[in-house]
VMD Tcl script that draws the C-alpha trace (Angstrom):
set ca {
  {-5.58 38.69 93.74}
  {-5.60 42.51 93.35}
  {-3.41 42.41 90.11}
  {-5.83 39.56 88.65}
  {-8.74 41.80 89.26}
  {-7.22 44.72 87.49}
  {-6.16 42.64 84.62}
  {-9.56 41.32 84.28}
  {-11.13 44.76 84.49}
  {-8.81 46.04 81.84}
  {-9.27 43.20 79.46}
  {-13.10 43.46 79.80}
  {-13.04 47.31 79.41}
  {-11.05 47.06 76.32}
  {-13.33 44.33 74.94}
  {-16.23 46.84 75.57}
  {-14.52 49.67 73.75}
  {-13.65 47.40 70.66}
  {-17.17 46.05 70.62}
  {-18.65 49.69 70.55}
  {-17.27 50.32 67.14}
  {-19.39 47.37 65.76}
  {-22.64 48.99 65.47}
  {-21.42 52.23 63.88}
  {-19.40 50.19 61.37}
  {-22.62 48.91 59.89}
  {-23.56 52.52 59.06}
  {-20.89 52.74 56.47}
  {-22.22 49.83 54.35}
  {-23.38 50.63 50.84}
  {-27.00 49.72 50.29}
  {-27.04 47.82 53.72}
  {-30.48 46.17 53.41}
  {-29.54 44.55 50.07}
  {-26.37 42.96 51.20}
  {-27.33 41.53 54.70}
  {-26.82 37.93 54.02}
  {-23.46 38.61 52.17}
  {-22.42 40.67 55.11}
  {-23.34 37.93 57.60}
  {-21.39 35.23 55.54}
  {-18.04 37.30 55.56}
  {-18.37 38.49 59.13}
  {-19.18 34.99 60.39}
  {-16.02 33.57 58.48}
  {-13.85 36.09 60.33}
  {-15.35 35.59 63.68}
  {-14.73 31.83 63.47}
  {-11.25 32.22 62.13}
  {-10.07 34.69 64.63}
  {-11.27 32.68 67.51}
  {-10.01 29.30 66.25}
  {-6.53 30.88 65.55}
  {-6.42 32.05 69.11}
  {-7.48 28.74 70.46}
  {-4.82 26.94 68.27}
  {-2.22 29.38 69.58}
  {-3.19 28.76 73.22}
  {-3.90 24.95 73.13}
  {-1.15 23.89 70.62}
  {-1.28 20.19 70.25}
  {-4.33 19.89 72.29}
  {-6.27 21.90 69.70}
  {-8.38 19.12 68.46}
  {-8.88 17.74 71.99}
  {-10.83 20.83 73.12}
  {-13.68 19.90 70.79}
  {-14.36 16.87 72.44}
  {-15.49 18.83 75.44}
  {-18.38 20.34 73.50}
  {-21.71 19.32 74.84}
  {-25.29 19.73 73.81}
  {-25.64 23.06 75.77}
  {-22.80 24.44 73.78}
  {-24.31 23.41 70.58}
  {-27.68 25.00 71.63}
  {-25.88 28.19 72.64}
  {-24.05 28.38 69.33}
  {-27.20 27.76 67.23}
  {-29.04 30.52 69.22}
  {-26.03 32.93 68.88}
  {-25.85 32.29 65.09}
  {-29.46 33.20 64.62}
  {-28.90 36.17 66.98}
  {-26.20 37.37 64.60}
  {-28.99 37.68 61.96}
  {-31.23 39.65 64.43}
  {-28.37 41.99 65.18}
  {-27.66 43.12 61.62}
  {-31.42 43.24 60.75}
  {-32.01 45.48 63.86}
  {-29.14 47.89 62.78}
  {-30.29 48.15 59.21}
  {-33.85 48.71 60.37}
  {-33.62 51.23 63.18}
  {-31.10 53.46 64.99}
  {-27.84 52.47 66.66}
  {-29.19 53.80 69.86}
  {-32.34 51.80 69.93}
  {-30.53 48.60 68.78}
  {-27.79 49.01 71.59}
  {-30.27 49.93 74.28}
  {-32.34 46.85 73.47}
  {-29.19 44.70 73.72}
  {-28.68 46.30 77.01}
  {-31.83 44.37 78.40}
  {-30.03 40.92 78.10}
  {-28.51 40.91 81.57}
  {-31.95 41.31 83.13}
  {-33.37 38.61 80.75}
  {-30.52 36.45 81.66}
  {-31.43 36.64 85.32}
  {-35.06 35.74 84.44}
  {-33.99 32.82 82.25}
  {-31.64 31.68 85.06}
  {-34.52 31.33 87.36}
  {-36.65 29.28 84.68}
  {-33.75 26.98 83.33}
  {-31.12 26.88 86.05}
  {-33.46 27.23 89.09}
  {-31.65 30.39 90.32}
  {-33.41 32.46 92.73}
  {-35.25 35.43 91.09}
  {-34.81 38.38 93.55}
  {-37.39 41.10 94.16}
  {-34.67 43.44 92.75}
  {-34.62 41.68 89.38}
  {-38.44 41.77 89.08}
  {-38.48 45.54 89.78}
  {-35.74 45.91 87.17}
  {-37.64 43.85 84.71}
  {-40.56 46.19 85.12}
  {-38.47 49.31 84.73}
  {-36.99 47.80 81.48}
  {-40.44 47.13 80.27}
  {-41.56 50.76 80.89}
  {-38.37 52.06 79.18}
  {-39.08 50.05 76.13}
  {-42.73 51.25 75.93}
  {-41.45 54.89 76.24}
  {-38.93 54.39 73.30}
  {-41.72 53.25 70.96}
  {-44.57 55.51 72.44}
  {-46.04 57.94 69.90}
  {-43.60 56.91 67.22}
  {-44.70 57.54 63.58}
  {-42.15 55.05 62.11}
  {-43.14 51.43 61.92}
  {-39.51 50.64 61.35}
  {-38.81 51.75 64.89}
  {-41.26 49.34 66.34}
  {-39.93 46.60 64.12}
  {-36.33 47.56 64.98}
  {-37.26 47.32 68.69}
  {-38.69 43.83 68.12}
  {-35.34 42.72 66.32}
  {-33.43 44.35 69.29}
  {-35.55 42.49 71.78}
  {-34.96 39.19 69.86}
  {-31.24 39.85 69.97}
  {-31.22 40.49 73.67}
  {-33.25 37.45 74.33}
  {-30.71 35.41 72.10}
  {-27.63 36.78 74.06}
  {-29.57 35.96 77.34}
  {-30.06 32.38 76.15}
  {-26.49 32.22 75.05}
  {-25.27 33.36 78.52}
  {-27.45 30.62 80.24}
  {-25.81 27.84 78.00}
  {-22.25 28.90 78.73}
  {-23.19 28.98 82.38}
  {-24.76 25.70 82.41}
  {-21.42 23.67 82.14}
  {-18.34 25.67 83.26}
  {-16.12 22.90 81.98}
  {-16.94 23.73 78.33}
  {-14.29 25.99 76.59}
  {-16.12 29.37 76.44}
  {-14.69 30.42 73.16}
  {-15.66 27.34 71.15}
  {-19.38 28.36 71.40}
  {-19.12 31.68 69.69}
  {-16.68 30.20 67.11}
  {-19.37 27.65 66.24}
  {-21.85 30.27 66.26}
  {-19.89 32.18 63.50}
  {-19.64 28.82 61.53}
  {-23.41 28.24 61.82}
  {-24.01 31.85 60.79}
  {-22.04 31.21 57.63}
  {-24.05 28.12 56.89}
  {-27.40 29.81 57.27}
  {-26.31 32.94 55.20}
  {-25.09 30.52 52.41}
  {-28.30 28.46 52.26}
  {-30.44 31.68 52.29}
  {-28.38 33.19 49.46}
  {-28.65 29.97 47.29}
  {-32.42 29.58 48.08}
  {-33.17 33.25 47.33}
  {-31.13 33.23 44.15}
  {-29.12 36.41 45.09}
  {-25.38 36.84 44.22}
  {-22.65 36.02 46.72}
  {-20.98 39.23 45.57}
  {-21.12 42.62 47.26}
  {-19.36 45.93 46.86}
  {-15.72 45.66 47.90}
  {-16.15 48.31 50.59}
  {-18.86 46.16 52.19}
  {-16.49 43.15 52.09}
  {-13.79 45.21 53.95}
  {-16.38 46.44 56.62}
  {-17.76 43.03 57.15}
  {-14.38 41.52 57.73}
  {-13.42 44.48 60.00}
  {-16.59 43.95 61.96}
  {-15.83 40.08 62.29}
  {-12.44 41.04 63.61}
  {-13.91 43.44 66.28}
  {-16.41 40.90 67.51}
  {-13.75 37.99 67.44}
  {-11.00 39.99 69.34}
  {-13.74 41.41 71.83}
  {-14.79 37.77 72.64}
  {-11.39 36.60 73.22}
  {-10.49 39.49 75.67}
  {-13.85 39.32 77.31}
  {-13.42 35.64 77.82}
  {-9.90 36.00 79.25}
  {-11.03 38.90 81.58}
  {-14.29 37.64 82.79}
  {-12.91 34.82 84.95}
  {-11.31 37.52 87.20}
  {-14.32 39.60 87.78}
  {-17.61 39.31 89.83}
  {-20.83 38.98 87.62}
  {-21.90 42.30 88.99}
  {-18.94 44.07 87.36}
  {-19.44 42.19 84.04}
  {-23.19 43.35 83.91}
  {-22.29 46.93 84.52}
  {-19.28 47.01 82.17}
  {-21.37 45.58 79.47}
  {-23.01 49.10 79.28}
  {-19.67 50.33 78.08}
  {-20.24 49.02 74.58}
  {-23.93 50.59 74.77}
  {-22.88 54.09 75.80}
  {-19.77 54.40 73.62}
  {-21.53 52.78 70.60}
  {-24.31 55.37 70.77}
  {-21.57 58.18 71.20}
  {-19.62 57.07 68.13}
  {-22.84 56.98 66.02}
  {-23.74 60.50 67.23}
  {-20.13 62.02 66.92}
  {-20.30 64.37 63.78}
  {-16.57 63.69 63.01}
  {-17.28 60.07 62.06}
  {-19.95 61.21 59.50}
  {-22.89 59.15 60.87}
  {-24.36 61.82 63.18}
  {-27.44 59.83 64.47}
  {-29.10 62.03 67.17}
  {-31.34 59.86 69.49}
  {-34.98 61.10 69.84}
  {-36.25 62.31 73.06}
  {-38.27 59.24 73.68}
  {-35.20 57.16 73.00}
  {-33.16 59.00 75.56}
  {-35.79 58.88 78.19}
  {-36.59 55.22 77.64}
  {-32.80 54.45 77.36}
  {-31.98 56.05 80.72}
  {-34.70 54.03 82.22}
  {-33.13 50.91 80.94}
  {-29.64 51.85 81.86}
  {-30.71 52.64 85.37}
  {-32.26 49.18 85.62}
  {-29.10 47.36 84.41}
  {-26.93 49.41 86.77}
  {-29.16 48.43 89.57}
  {-29.06 44.83 88.56}
  {-25.31 44.95 88.33}
  {-25.15 46.48 91.92}
  {-27.43 43.81 93.25}
  {-25.21 41.08 91.58}
  {-21.93 42.55 92.95}
  {-23.26 42.31 96.39}
  {-24.49 38.79 95.70}
  {-21.21 37.57 94.27}
  {-18.23 38.86 96.27}
  {-15.76 36.20 94.75}
  {-14.44 36.06 91.25}
  {-16.13 33.97 88.74}
  {-14.53 30.57 88.16}
}
mol new
graphics top color blue
foreach p $ca { graphics top sphere $p radius 0.5 }
foreach p [lrange $ca 0 end-1] q [lrange $ca 1 end] { graphics top cylinder $p $q radius 0.2 }
display resetview
């Protein structure tokens, strides 16, 4: 039991470290706002391919049988996640890495609230207080800002957090559905939406070679992270998962700040103060969840 816990802890920590490089990668794009759709197309292709290759390796002859276990909730989750992929890239190309990641950190609290609305789970007093702290943290981040892009970026970021929260609810609704098929489908739907929008808007499918490499690397980062997270999550209580999800946020902000990587984004004072409030609320949510769930997730 102890070895299983340590294995799960290791896998989830590694997934968080890998994911943390995703947001800084977007900063290396050439003319990022122009090539958002093309970037999403290539990244979605790699996410889907990486996950399906792993599922094929694991299931072997039963590969196609696993698709029969997909239900309506899994389809809803994949559709929501595919749109969330768009919000993620639009947030990163509109505002700072710090604000985008800190807004993503709100998703565990939103998941608890949606669990109450959709799954009928009890909404604790602790969760309500944490939701209030998160709201205050967001207000501090956008307070007295002179850049409208910051507010738009926060809205994109909140949309992403909400999308991830809905996705979390859908995969918890039916534990029998293979967890990795939902993000694989999400990557596929993301490709479909990006292709349709490229055709409708009349832009080219082409983008700089460097951008193609970055988008494929980012897809690999997301896909491998999802596989490791899915493998490790079943050994850990939900409280640990909530708190370990902060690893991506903290490290992602650090990589974007680290001068050696050439991005050097220094968070503003309001971002730091509001971000600390949000991180505090998520840690408290994790502590509460850990006390509530003392056995490993199924």
